[in-house]
C-alpha positions in Angstrom: -66.7 126.2 19.8 -69.3 125.1 22.8 -68.5 124.9 26.3 -69.0 121.2 26.2 -65.4 119.4 26.1 -67.1 115.7 24.7 -66.0 114.9 21.3 -69.3 115.0 19.7 -70.5 118.3 21.4 -67.6 120.5 21.1 -68.4 121.9 17.6 -70.8 123.9 16.4 -72.5 124.0 13.3 -70.5 127.1 12.0 -67.3 125.5 13.6 -67.7 122.5 11.2 -68.4 124.7 8.3 -65.1 126.6 8.4 -63.6 122.2 7.5 -62.2 122.3 4.0 -62.7 118.6 3.8 -64.6 116.6 1.2 -67.4 116.0 4.0 -68.0 119.9 4.2 -67.3 121.2 1.0 -68.6 118.5 -1.6 -72.0 119.8 -1.1 -73.6 123.6 -0.7 -74.0 125.2 2.8 -77.6 124.6 2.8 -76.9 120.6 3.1 -76.3 118.6 6.3 -73.8 116.3 5.3 -74.1 112.9 7.1 -72.7 110.4 4.3 -68.7 110.1 4.4 -67.3 108.6 7.1 -65.7 111.3 9.0 -67.0 112.2 12.4 -68.0 116.1 13.6 -65.3 116.0 16.6 -62.3 118.0 17.2 -58.5 116.1 17.6 -58.2 114.4 20.8 -55.6 117.0 22.9 -52.4 114.6 22.4 -52.9 114.6 18.7 -53.5 118.2 18.2 -50.2 119.1 20.3 -48.4 116.4 18.5 -49.1 117.8 14.9 -48.8 121.6 15.9 -45.3 120.4 17.5 -44.4 118.9 13.8 -45.7 121.9 11.9 -43.8 124.1 14.3 -40.4 122.1 14.0 -40.9 121.5 10.2 -40.9 118.0 10.7 -42.6 116.7 7.6 -40.1 114.5 6.1 -40.1 110.7 5.6 -41.8 108.3 8.1 -40.3 105.7 10.0 -43.0 103.1 9.6 -41.5 100.7 12.1 -43.0 103.1 14.7 -46.4 102.8 13.6 -46.3 99.3 14.0 -44.9 99.4 17.3 -47.9 101.7 18.4 -50.4 99.6 17.0 -49.1 96.6 18.7 -48.8 98.4 22.0 -52.9 99.0 21.2 -53.8 95.8 20.2 -52.5 94.1 23.3 -54.1 96.7 25.9 -57.6 96.9 24.0 -57.8 93.6 22.6 -55.3 91.3 24.9 -54.0 90.4 21.0 -50.3 90.4 20.7 -50.0 89.6 16.9 -49.2 93.0 15.4 -44.9 92.5 15.5 -42.3 93.7 13.3 -42.0 90.2 11.9 -45.9 90.0 11.1 -46.8 93.5 9.8 -46.1 96.2 7.5 -47.0 99.7 7.3 -49.2 101.1 4.3 -50.6 104.1 3.3 -54.1 103.3 4.4 -56.3 100.5 4.9 -57.5 100.0 1.0 -53.8 100.1 0.2 -53.2 97.3 2.6 -56.2 95.3 1.3 -54.9 95.8 -2.5 -51.7 94.9 -1.9 -52.7 92.0 -0.2 -55.1 90.7 -2.9 -52.3 91.4 -5.5 -50.0 89.1 -3.5 -52.4 86.3 -2.8 -54.5 86.2 -6.3 -53.7 86.8 -9.7 -55.9 88.1 -12.5 -59.2 86.3 -12.9 -59.2 84.8 -9.2 -62.4 85.4 -7.5 -62.5 87.4 -4.4 -66.0 86.6 -2.4 -67.4 89.7 -0.4 -70.7 90.1 2.0 -72.6 92.7 0.2 -74.1 95.6 0.8 -70.4 96.4 1.7 -68.0 99.2 1.4 -68.2 100.3 -2.2 -64.1 100.2 -2.5 -64.5 96.6 -2.3 -66.1 96.2 -5.4 -63.8 98.9 -7.2 -60.4 97.7 -5.6 -61.0 94.1 -6.6 -62.7 94.6 -10.3 -59.7 97.0 -11.4 -56.9 94.7 -10.5 -58.8 92.4 -12.8 -60.1 90.1 -10.2 -63.8 88.8 -10.1 -66.2 89.5 -7.0 -68.1 86.6 -6.0 -71.2 88.1 -3.9 -72.4 86.2 -0.7 -74.9 88.6 0.4 -75.8 89.1 4.4 -78.7 87.8 6.1 -81.8 89.6 6.5 -80.3 90.2 9.9 -77.5 91.6 8.7 -75.1 88.9 9.8 -73.2 86.3 7.9 -75.4 83.9 6.6 -73.0 80.7 6.2 -76.3 78.8 4.0 -75.2 81.3 1.3 -71.4 81.9 2.5 -70.1 78.2 1.8 -71.8 78.0 -1.7 -70.1 81.2 -2.6 -66.5 79.7 -1.6 -67.2 76.6 -3.6 -68.2 78.7 -6.5 -64.5 80.8 -5.9 -62.9 77.8 -5.4 -63.9 75.9 -9.0 -63.4 79.3 -10.7 -60.0 80.3 -9.5 -56.6 78.9 -9.0 -56.2 81.5 -5.9 -59.8 81.9 -4.1 -60.1 84.7 -1.6 -62.6 86.1 0.7 -62.5 90.0 1.5 -63.9 90.1 5.3 -65.1 93.6 6.5 -65.0 93.5 10.2 -66.9 95.1 11.9 -69.0 95.4 8.8 -69.9 98.7 6.9 -72.5 99.5 6.6 -74.7 97.5 8.9 -72.4 97.9 11.9 -72.4 94.2 12.5 -69.8 92.9 14.7 -69.1 89.5 14.0 -68.6 87.0 17.2 -65.9 84.6 17.6 -67.9 81.8 16.8 -68.4 83.2 13.6 -65.1 83.9 12.6 -64.3 80.6 13.5 -66.6 79.2 11.2 -65.5 81.2 8.2 -61.8 80.1 8.7 -63.1 76.4 9.0 -64.8 77.0 5.7 -61.7 78.9 4.4 -59.5 76.1 5.4 -62.1 73.5 3.8 -62.2 75.4 0.4 -58.8 76.6 0.2 -59.4 80.4 0.7 -57.2 82.7 2.0 -58.9 85.3 4.3 -58.1 89.3 4.2 -60.1 91.1 6.9 -60.3 95.0 6.4 -60.7 95.9 10.4 -60.5 99.9 10.1 -63.6 99.9 12.3 -62.1 97.5 15.2 -61.7 100.4 17.6 -65.2 101.4 17.2 -67.4 98.8 19.2 -70.2 100.0 21.0 -71.7 96.6 22.7 -69.8 93.5 23.1 -65.8 92.9 22.1 -63.9 93.1 19.2 -62.0 90.3 18.5 -59.3 90.0 16.0 -59.3 87.5 13.4 -55.7 86.8 13.6 -56.2 85.8 17.4 -58.4 83.0 16.4 -57.2 79.3 15.6 -57.1 78.8 12.4 -56.1 82.3 11.1 -52.6 81.3 10.7 -53.0 81.7 6.7 -54.8 85.2 7.0 -54.1 88.6 6.5 -55.9 91.8 8.5 -55.4 95.5 7.9 -56.3 97.8 10.7 -55.8 101.6 11.3 -56.6 104.3 13.8 -58.1 106.3 11.1 -61.9 106.1 11.5 -61.8 105.8 15.5 -59.8 108.8 15.8 -60.8 111.1 12.8 -57.8 111.0 10.8 -58.5 110.4 7.4 -56.3 113.1 6.5 -53.4 111.9 8.4 -53.6 108.5 6.9 -51.5 105.2 8.0 -52.2 101.7 8.2 -50.7 97.9 9.1 -51.0 95.0 7.0 -50.5 91.9 9.3 -50.3 88.4 8.4 -50.7 85.1 10.5 -47.8 82.9 11.1 -48.2 80.9 7.7 -49.1 84.0 5.6 -45.4 85.5 6.0 -45.4 84.7 2.3 -47.5 88.0 1.6 -44.9 89.9 3.3 -42.6 88.5 1.1 -44.3 89.2 -2.0 -44.6 92.9 -0.9 -40.9 93.0 -0.9 -40.7 92.8 -4.2 -43.6 95.2 -5.0 -44.2 98.8 -4.8 -46.8 99.5 -2.1 -46.9 103.2 -0.8 -45.8 103.4 3.0 -48.0 105.7 5.7 -47.4 109.5 5.6 -45.2 110.9 8.2 -48.0 112.9 9.8 -49.9 109.9 9.6 -47.4 107.9 11.5 -47.1 110.9 14.3 -50.5 111.5 14.5 -51.9 108.1 14.7 -49.3 106.8 16.7 -49.8 109.2 19.6 -53.6 108.2 19.1 -52.6 104.7 19.5 -50.3 105.3 22.6 -52.5 108.0 24.4 -55.7 108.2 23.6 -57.6 105.5 25.5 -59.5 108.1 27.4 -60.4 110.3 24.2 -61.7 107.0 22.5 -63.8 105.6 25.7 -65.6 109.1 26.1 -66.5 109.0 22.2 -67.8 105.4 22.5 -70.2 106.5 25.1 -71.5 109.5 23.0 -71.7 107.3 20.1 -74.0 105.2 21.8 -76.3 107.7 22.9 -75.8 109.2 19.4 -77.2 106.0 18.1 -80.2 105.5 20.9 -81.1 109.3 19.6 -81.2 108.2 15.9 -83.7 105.3 16.4 -86.0 107.8 18.8 -85.8 110.2 16.1 -86.7 107.8 13.5 -89.4 106.4 15.6 -91.0 110.1 15.6 -90.2 111.1 12.2 -89.7 108.3 10.0 -91.8 105.2 11.7 -91.5 103.6 8.3 -88.3 103.0 8.2 -86.2 99.7 9.3 -83.4 100.2 11.2 -81.3 97.5 13.2 -78.7 99.3 15.6 -75.3 97.4 14.9 -72.8 97.0 17.6 -70.1 98.8 16.2 -69.3 101.8 13.9 -70.9 105.0 13.8 -73.1 104.1 10.7 -76.5 103.1 10.3 -78.2 101.1 7.7 -81.7 102.5 7.0 -84.3 100.5 5.0 -86.5 102.9 3.4 -87.6 100.7 1.0 -91.4 101.3 2.4 -91.1 104.7 1.6 -91.9 103.7 -2.3 -88.8 106.0 -3.7 -87.3 105.3 -6.8 -84.1 103.4 -6.9 -81.4 102.2 -9.5 -80.2 99.1 -9.5 -76.1 100.0 -9.3 -74.4 103.2 -9.2 -71.0 101.6 -7.7 -69.1 103.5 -10.5 -70.7 106.7 -10.3 -68.9 108.6 -7.5 -70.2 110.8 -5.0 -72.2 112.4 -7.4 -74.2 109.5 -8.5 -77.2 109.4 -6.4 -80.0 107.4 -7.0 -83.6 107.1 -5.5 -83.8 107.6 -1.9 -80.4 109.3 -1.4 -81.0 111.7 -4.3 -84.6 112.2 -3.1 -83.3 113.3 0.5 -80.7 115.4 -0.7 -83.1 117.2 -3.0 -86.2 117.4 -0.9 -84.3 117.3 2.8 -81.1 118.8 2.0 -79.6 115.9 3.9 -76.8 114.1 2.4 -76.7 110.6 2.7 -74.6 107.4 1.4 -76.5 105.5 -1.6 -77.4 101.9 -0.4 -77.2 100.8 -4.3 -73.6 101.7 -4.3 -72.8 98.9 -1.5 -73.8 96.1 -4.0 -76.6 93.6 -3.9 -79.1 94.2 -1.2 -78.2 97.8 -0.8 -81.1 99.2 -3.2 -83.6 100.8 -1.3 -81.4 101.8 1.5 -79.1 104.7 2.6 -76.3 104.7 5.1 -76.2 107.9 7.7 -73.4 108.9 9.7 -74.5 109.7 13.4 -71.1 110.5 14.7 -72.3 114.2 15.0 -73.6 116.8 17.2 -77.0 116.2 18.9 -78.5 119.2 17.2 -77.5 118.2 13.9 -78.5 114.8 13.9 -81.9 115.8 15.0 -82.2 118.6 12.5 -81.5 116.0 9.6 -83.8 113.5 11.0 -86.9 116.2 11.0 -85.7 117.2 7.6 -85.8 113.3 6.3 -89.2 113.0 7.6 -90.6 116.4 6.4 -89.4 115.0 2.8 -91.5 112.3 2.8 -94.8 113.8 4.4 
């Protein structure tokens, strides 16, 4: 442990190597892991105390899920001035993708089309396709933003092909870090109404806004028939203590009614404890983290300019994920590895793993537009990030 109490400077590489999570045990110890969305930070102290107390008390029973909704509602009011998270409008679920899958199951039938903005978080493909629905791709624009000249025709195709067309939105967007503006989200809702689509928003990265302000989709006029799924897991590094909330607009309570008749896993007790404390008491830790993430992103820009000037990177306004365009490096890339899992690396990611001993996420796994890209997680220490980018540069020198 270092002397610095900052979230992203508190742990040394040797501290991190003691972790047994997938990030640190999937690859050999000579690999620097900058792939999966897990931060190299300790727990906020209130969370650590709460989990230790639960363990000491043997408090490992079943969760009271309503407590999670209460905590999230307080957080949403405090951070976003949004009062839409209430027991009448929400249900606690195991994690965000459980909530997304439940919403897709409630709103659609097998064979219906689900529109997504690729490149996007790979489970958007797998969860949709494994449920018998059809992915309708609407690629982002070259600037990483929603392209309405592409999105509207995709909505039209989904409408023609489906009884219950749906749009699955990633907000903020993973992997690009794009923070959708209120005018963009309003336009999404207008188009959804015009073409009869229901909107499901994955808002797991909502607390991780580096510049600007997050706009909850359900806070906007026209979102009454929409659904959002939120969690504190990404912002407070709690993937191992899962919990999330599926929240609906005023005219989407049919989703909650449908879920009453389906088996939808609820949150873990430790997830409710840990994330509840995070949402109630973690503001100062989160604010400090956001300052550090901006600094890490700026460091990444400088390191790329020094070691990999050919690589194109447009810093996003949210998340701790960097979407790097490495096509100019001329590294071979396969067209699609979405079904291959963590080991199915193609071109750039495989090259960097072999020759730099740095693990990155494979761009091809994120769907159309992902080939020739890699995703890098910059929520780490200065030393690790500096060493990693220097290694990447040497691997293509």
